[in-house]
C-alpha positions in Angstrom: 223.3 -43.2 -122.4 220.2 -44.0 -120.4 217.1 -41.8 -120.6 214.7 -41.6 -117.7 211.5 -39.7 -118.0 210.9 -37.7 -114.9 207.7 -35.8 -115.7 205.3 -34.5 -118.3 203.2 -31.4 -117.9 200.6 -29.5 -120.0 201.3 -26.0 -121.2 198.8 -23.4 -122.1 200.3 -22.8 -125.6 198.2 -24.6 -128.2 201.2 -25.7 -130.3 202.9 -27.4 -127.3 201.3 -30.7 -126.4 203.4 -31.0 -123.2 206.8 -30.2 -121.7 209.0 -33.0 -120.5 211.7 -33.3 -117.8 214.2 -36.1 -118.3 217.5 -37.4 -117.0 220.4 -38.6 -119.1 222.8 -40.9 -117.3 226.1 -42.2 -118.7 226.2 -46.0 -119.1 227.9 -47.6 -116.1 228.0 -44.4 -114.2 226.0 -42.4 -111.7 226.9 -39.2 -113.6 223.8 -37.6 -115.0 222.2 -34.4 -116.3 218.6 -33.3 -116.0 216.9 -31.4 -118.8 213.8 -29.3 -118.2 211.4 -27.7 -120.6 211.9 -29.9 -123.7 208.6 -29.7 -125.6 206.5 -32.3 -127.3 205.0 -31.0 -130.5 202.9 -32.3 -133.4 203.7 -31.2 -137.0 201.0 -30.6 -139.7 201.4 -34.3 -140.9 200.5 -35.4 -137.4 203.9 -36.6 -136.4 205.2 -36.1 -132.9 208.6 -34.5 -132.4 210.7 -33.2 -129.6 212.1 -29.7 -129.3 215.0 -29.1 -127.0 214.9 -26.1 -124.6 215.7 -22.7 -126.1 215.8 -19.1 -125.0 214.8 -15.9 -126.8 216.2 -12.5 -127.1 215.0 -9.3 -128.9 216.0 -9.1 -132.6 217.7 -5.9 -133.9 215.1 -3.2 -134.0 213.0 -4.8 -131.2 210.2 -6.0 -133.5 210.6 -9.7 -132.8 212.6 -12.4 -131.1 215.3 -14.7 -132.1 215.6 -18.1 -130.5 218.8 -20.0 -129.7 219.1 -23.6 -128.4 219.9 -23.9 -124.7 221.3 -27.3 -125.4 222.3 -29.2 -128.5 222.4 -33.0 -128.6 224.3 -35.1 -131.1 222.1 -36.8 -133.7 222.4 -40.2 -132.1 221.7 -38.9 -128.6 218.7 -36.9 -129.8 217.3 -40.0 -131.5 217.7 -42.0 -128.2 215.9 -39.3 -126.3 213.1 -39.1 -128.8 212.8 -42.9 -128.8 212.3 -42.8 -125.0 210.2 -39.6 -124.7 207.7 -39.8 -127.6 206.3 -43.3 -126.7 206.2 -42.3 -123.0 204.3 -39.1 -124.0 201.7 -41.1 -126.0 201.1 -43.4 -122.9 200.9 -40.3 -120.6 198.5 -38.6 -123.0 196.2 -41.7 -123.1 196.1 -41.7 -119.3 195.3 -38.0 -119.2 192.4 -38.4 -121.7 191.0 -41.4 -119.9 187.6 -40.5 -118.3 186.9 -41.7 -114.8 184.1 -43.9 -116.2 186.7 -45.9 -118.1 188.4 -46.8 -114.9 190.8 -44.6 -113.0 191.7 -47.3 -110.5 195.4 -47.7 -110.2 
């Protein structure tokens, strides 16, 4: 499976560093799927991790929400996606934090 990062974007939620849109393509094929709204997060130990898209619905009694995954990847595929997305996010974040004085010439 090939993973192609299509875009990152910031989100106003403080816990979410960015959302990512990526494409998964089967090896030797033009068949693919695009996933939107995966989230790059950082845990309390400072490690980045990737959360797949999910959706919410009211819990019984209406006093909160329950969250269910919109997509579930196999362990191996999730690792492959994380191995592509997380380093790309770190590069993107460095570019975003670069001040114009440090050289924004591209």
